[in-house]
N, C-alpha and C positions, 0 to 999 in steps of 0.2 A: 504494500500500500504506500503510495507516494505521500510524503509529508508526515509519515509516522515516525515516532521516536520511542526508543527503548530506554527506560530508566530503571534503576535498581538499587538495592541495598544488600549488604551481607554482613554477617557477624560470625565469629567463632566463639562457641560457648561450651560449657560442660554438657555431656549427654543428658544428665538428669534435668537440665534447665530447658530442654527442647519442648516438652509438652506445654509448659507454662508460656513459653515464647510463642508457640503456635496459637495458643488460645488468645494471647494478647494481640497477635498480628491483625486479626479482623475485628477486634473490639470497637474500633472507631470507623469501620467501613460505612455505617449509616451516615456518618458525618463527612464521608468522601475521602478517607485516607486509610492506608495500611500502615501499621506501626511496627518497626523492628528496632529494638534497642532504643537509642536516642533519636533515630531518624524516622522520617515518615515519607510515604510516597502518595501523591495525589491520585485519585481514581477518576480524574476528569477525562472524559472522552476515551476511556480505556477500551481496547479491542482484545487484549489478551493479558492474563495474569498467570505467572508461573512461580511456584514455590518449590524449592528443592532443599533437601536435607542430606548432607553427605557425612557419613561417619568417618572420623579421623582419630582413631584410637579412643582415648578418653574424652575427646572433644568432638564437636560436630560443626560443620560449616552450614549455616542456614542462609539461603539466598532467596530474594524476592525480586522478580522482574515484572514491570508493567509496560505494556506496549500501548502507546497513545496514538490516536488518530490525528490530533491537532497539535498546535504549539504547546510546549511544555511550560508548566508553572513551577518547575523544580528549582530549588535554590542552587547556588553555585557549588556548595559543599556536597550536596546530594548528587549533582551531575558528575562530580569527580569520582565519587564512589561507584556510580553506574558505569562510568567509562572503564573502571578497573575490572569490570566483569569479563571483558574480552581482551585479555592481555597477551601480546606476543611473547613467546618464551624469552627471546633476547631482551626485551624491555623488562620483563619480570626479573631476570637474572641481574640486570644493571641496578634495578631498584633494591634487590636483596643485597647486592654488594655494598651499597651505601648504608642501608640500615644495619647490616652486620658490622660494618666498620664503626658506626656510631655506638653500637652496643659494646663492642670490644674496647673502644676508647673509654667509655664510662666505667666499665669494669676494671680496666687497667688503672684508672684513677681512684679506685675504691668506692665508686658511686653506683647506685642503682640506676640502670638505664631508664631513659624517658619511657613512660608507660605507653605512649602512642607509637613510638618507634618500635618498641618491643612487640606490641600488638600487630603492627604492620608486618614485621618480620615473620611472626608466627603465622599470620594469615597467608602471606606470600609463600611461606614454606609449605603450607598445606596445599596451596594451589600448584606449586612447582611439582609436587609428587603426583599430580594427575596427568602430567604430560608423558605419554608413552615413548619408549625408546631413548630416554635420556638418563638411564641408570635405574631402571625399574627394580632390579634385584637389590639395590641399596636402599630403596624407599622405606621398607619396614623399619630398618634400624634408624634411619634418619627421622622418621615420624616418631619413633620412641624417644629419641633424643630431644626432639621438639616438645614432646609431652613433658619430659623432665624439666626443660627450660621453662615451660609455661607454669608448671607446679612450683618450681623454685621462685619464679617471679611473683606468683600469687602469695607465697609465704614470706617473701622478702629475704630469702636465703642467698646472700651475696656470694658466699663460697660455692654453693651448688650451682648458681648461675654461671660463675666463672669457670668452674669445672666443665659444665655442659657446653658452654660456648667454645671452649678449647676442643672438646670432642667433636662438636659440629664443624669446627675449622679443619680438623683432621679428616673427617668424612668428606668434606668439600674437596680437599686436595686429592683424596683417593678417587672420588667420582670423576673429577675433572681430568685426572691422569688417564682414566679409562675411556671417557666419553666426550672429551672436549675436542 
């Protein structure tokens, strides 16, 4: 359909939070919006709505996409999240390189990494392991390490975060030596 626009939101959350999140998703639909975490998507002139939940070990990626027939009323921040829905592998890897660097620098300085940067890295890590042919055999171990990083960050355990980031760095080198 010409003039249509796809917008979306996604979040990574613990498996046990998925049922409540799905219940809240449509709670404001009568007012014309879907709510996911802190974001919302307008249901103006919608032609298609897709909700997906992908299990990622102890976490899940919940994504909501709305296809609209007319011009969008989405805020700039929401559009940025929607655009990240269809990321080229090369662009994803560049973004991950930057966030991983920031995380490593913070940990090296003895500081807890920025929560947003950490969340972006974890979400991008989950997305990266959905690309076939880029190191599939290594994905389970990588996802397990990302689960450990997420748990360490949630508990504020600086030592565990530092150890896990070092392990992720070693995994990255191994994978890139085989698949780069």
